[in-house]
C-alpha positions in Angstrom: 6.7 18.3 -30.4 8.2 15.7 -28.0 11.1 13.6 -29.1 10.9 9.8 -29.0 13.2 9.7 -25.9 10.9 12.1 -24.0 7.8 10.2 -24.9 9.4 6.9 -23.7 10.5 8.6 -20.5 6.9 9.9 -19.9 5.5 6.4 -20.5 7.9 4.9 -18.0 7.8 7.7 -15.3 4.1 8.6 -15.2 2.9 5.2 -13.9 5.4 5.5 -11.0 4.2 9.0 -10.1 0.7 7.5 -9.8 2.0 4.8 -7.6 2.2 7.3 -4.8 -1.5 7.9 -4.7 -3.4 8.1 -1.4 -7.0 6.8 -1.1 -9.4 7.9 1.6 -11.4 5.1 3.1 -14.8 6.1 4.5 -15.2 9.7 5.5 -11.4 10.2 6.3 -10.8 12.2 3.1 -12.3 15.4 4.4 -10.8 15.2 7.8 -7.8 17.1 9.3 -4.6 14.9 8.9 -4.2 15.0 12.6 -7.6 13.3 13.0 -7.0 10.4 10.7 -4.4 7.6 10.4 -2.3 6.9 7.3 -1.3 3.4 6.4 1.3 3.0 3.6 2.6 0.0 1.6 3.8 -0.6 -1.9 1.4 -0.1 -4.9 0.8 -2.8 -7.5 2.8 -0.6 -9.9 5.9 -0.8 -7.8 8.4 -3.1 -9.4 11.6 -2.2 -7.6 11.9 -4.3 -4.4 11.9 -8.1 -4.7 9.2 -8.4 -2.0 6.1 -6.2 -2.2 3.2 -5.7 0.2 0.1 -4.3 -1.4 -3.1 -3.2 0.4 -6.0 -5.0 -1.5 -8.9 -3.6 0.5 -9.7 -1.9 3.8 -12.9 -2.8 5.6 -14.1 -4.4 2.4 -13.4 -1.2 0.3 -11.2 -2.1 -2.7 -8.0 -0.1 -3.0 -6.9 0.9 -6.5 -3.8 -0.5 -8.1 -2.0 2.9 -8.1 -2.5 3.4 -4.3 0.4 3.1 -1.9 -1.3 4.9 1.1 -4.8 4.9 2.6 -6.2 7.2 5.2 -8.7 5.8 7.7 -10.7 7.2 10.7 -9.4 6.2 14.1 -10.5 2.8 15.4 -10.3 -0.9 14.4 -9.8 -1.7 10.7 -9.4 -5.0 8.7 -6.9 -4.9 5.8 -6.6 -7.5 3.2 -3.0 -7.5 2.0 -0.9 -9.5 -0.4 2.7 -10.1 0.0 4.4 -11.0 -3.3 7.8 -12.1 -4.4 8.5 -10.5 -7.7 11.3 -13.0 -8.4 9.1 -16.1 -8.1 5.6 -14.5 -8.6 4.5 -16.4 -5.5 1.9 -14.5 -3.5 0.3 -14.8 0.0 -2.9 -12.9 0.7 -4.1 -12.5 4.3 -5.9 -10.2 6.7 -4.3 -7.7 9.1 -6.2 -6.1 12.0 -5.1 -2.6 13.1 -6.4 -0.3 15.7 -5.6 3.0 14.1 -4.9 6.1 16.2 -5.6 9.6 15.1 -2.6 11.3 13.5 -0.6 8.1 13.5 1.4 6.8 10.5 1.7 3.1 9.9 3.8 1.2 7.3 3.4 -2.4 6.1 6.6 -4.4 6.0 7.5 -7.8 4.7 8.5 -10.6 7.1 10.0 -13.9 5.9 8.8 -16.5 8.3 10.2 -19.7 6.9 6.7 -21.0 5.8 5.7 -22.0 2.3 4.5 -18.4 1.8 7.0 -16.0 0.2 6.4 -13.5 3.0 3.9 -12.1 5.5 2.9 -8.5 6.0 3.3 -6.9 9.4 2.3 -3.4 10.6 4.9 -1.0 12.0 3.9 2.3 13.6 6.1 5.2 12.5 7.0 8.3 14.5 
């Protein structure tokens, strides 16, 4: 039987483990990783940084709340992303265009641009 402390730890830790989930968009799930692109961001279940970028959908396909990475086929893609300040709960949803390359890894970062929006998401290609 689990102690109360262990049950609480499981309740707290399990959602964060799920926050690392990868979702395949289109037919990229069965492809060799060298033949698809990976785009990562925060998940909706990530409460640690004060500014969070979440992928809402890719090419009109809804991304689940526990997803922090998506894989896509090479080529142009449209991402709907939200950039949220967890301190103020202000959010800015906008579109990003990306021309994904096979085998490439991309990460969405926050940029504070001085506008009324809490932040804007930008794409960075990782080595």
